[in-house]
N, C-alpha and C positions, 0 to 999 in steps of 0.2 A: 538433512543439513542440521548443524548444531543450533541449539537454542541459547540466545544470549540475553541476559538481564542487564538493562541499562538503568543505572541509578543516579539520578541528579535532581536537585530541587528546582532547577530552572527548566521549565517546560520546553523552551526553545532549544536548549542543549540536548534534551532527550529526543526531541523531534529530529534534529540534524543527525545525531548518532543512529537513531532508529531507522531513518530513511537510508543512510549509507549502508548499514548492515543488512537491512531487508533487501535492498537492491543488489547486494552481493550474495544473496541466496540464503542468508541466515533467518531463522525464526527469532523474532524479538519480542520480549516482554519488558515492561517498564515499572519503575517505582520512584516516587518523589523523595524518599528518604531511606535511611538504613533500617528503620523499624519495619516499614512496608516491604523493603527488600528481603528481610529475613522471612517474612510470611510468604513472599513469592518463592524464595528458594525452597522452603519446606513443601509448598504446594506443587510447584512446577518442576523442581529439580533441574534448573538450567545447566548447560555445559560450561558456562563462563559468566562472570559478572564484570561489567565495566562500570566502575564506581567513582563518583566525584568524592573528593575528600571533605570539603566544607559544606555541610548540610545541617539544617535544623533537625530536631528530634534525636536522631542518631547519625553521627558523621561517619565517614568512610572507615576511619581507623576502628571505631567502636563496632561498626557493622562486621568487619573482618574478625575482630577479637571475639565477638559473640558467635559468629559463624563457625570459627575454628573450635569453639568449645561445645558445639552441638554434637549430638550422637548421630551416627549414620553416615552414609557415603557423601551426603551433600556438604558435610563439614570440610571436605577436601576440594570443593569447587574452586577452580582457578579464578583469581581475581586480578583485574588490571585497575590500577588507580589512574585517574585522569584529573589534572588540577591546573588551575590558573593562579592559585594562591601561593604555591610553593615551587621551588626549583626541584627537579627530580633528585638531584644530589642531596638536598636537605631531607627528603622524604625516604629515600631508598633504605637507609639503615633501619628505620622503624618499620617500613613496609616488609623488609626481609624478616624482621623479628616476628611478624605475624603471618608469614608464609606468602607474601606477595612479592613476585620477582619482576614485575613490569610496572613502570610508572611513565605515563605520558604527560607532557606539558601542553597546556592549551596556549595558543591555538596549535593544533596538530594537523599535519597534512593527511588527507584521506588515505593515501597510499600507506603512510606510516601507521595509521590506526589499524588498517586491514592487515598489514604485515605482523604487527604485534598481536592482534587477535588470533591470527592463524598460528603464530608461534606459541601463544599461551594455551591454545586448544590442544596442542601436541605435547603438553607437559602436565605433570602432576605436581601440585605444590608440595614443597618439602614439609615433613611433619613439624608441627609446632608443639612444644612442650605444654602439657596441660597446666602445669604450675609455672606460669611465666614469671620471671623475676620482676620485682618492682622497678627495676631499671627501665623496662619498657614504658611504664606509666610516667616515670620521671623524665625520660627522653621526650615523650609526647608532650608533656607539660612544658618542657624547655623549648620545644619547637613552636608551640602555640604562643608562648611568652615572647620569644624572639620575633615572631611574625607580628604580634600585636604591638610590640615596641617599635618595630620598623614602620608600621602603619601610623602610629601616633606621631613619630618623628616627621612624617610627611604631612599629616593633617594639622597638627598644632601650629606650625608657622602660617599656614593658610588661614586658620581661624584667627590668629593674632592680627594678621594683615587685614582681614575683613572687619574685625572689631575696631581696629585703628581707623579705618576709613569711615566707619559708621559713627565713631566717637563714643559709643557706649555698647554695653552688652544688651541682648534682647530682653533680659529680665530686670534690667535697671529701671527704677521708677522714672516716669516722665519728669523732666525739669519743671519746677513750679511756674516758670514763665512760658512754657510751651503751650501752643494753642490746643484746645480740647480736640480729641479725636471723635468726630461725629459718628463713627461706626461703633464706638465702644459704649456699652451699657453703663449707666451710673452704678456705683457700688453701694 
């Protein structure tokens, strides 16, 4: 049966995917980030990689970018992106630009994951030009910027409400008439 590399910085996510895939007859190896995943691909040459997009060290996009620029047959390893941070429609144009044709949104049904894994195992990723246009990097930067902006629009009102309720920011000095904090060491 095929060997699948599961790449995710969250151990619980790796565990769930690994159990699902191993119970379905696949051999599973794991990596906590894209840098480790590249080492695993070189050493183990899996048949497929199931990769989270947002990870520390090396994220999913950078992992695939580096993988596709490697020498040897492992550079054409099929990759499936899985993400809770983005909508598949947001990611697909960039995914396709680096040779990834399957994007799963979390949470995903087990049957859907297995269907996409089997489909991806039956395909060879399209060739990716060695000299990718800077448009790819600009598109990736735009996607990250839009996502960060959306997240900030969600967080800032919550923070403002919190500070309004507290009456001050955490770094504001204590008012002169406030009672001394007995747990605080004298300066």
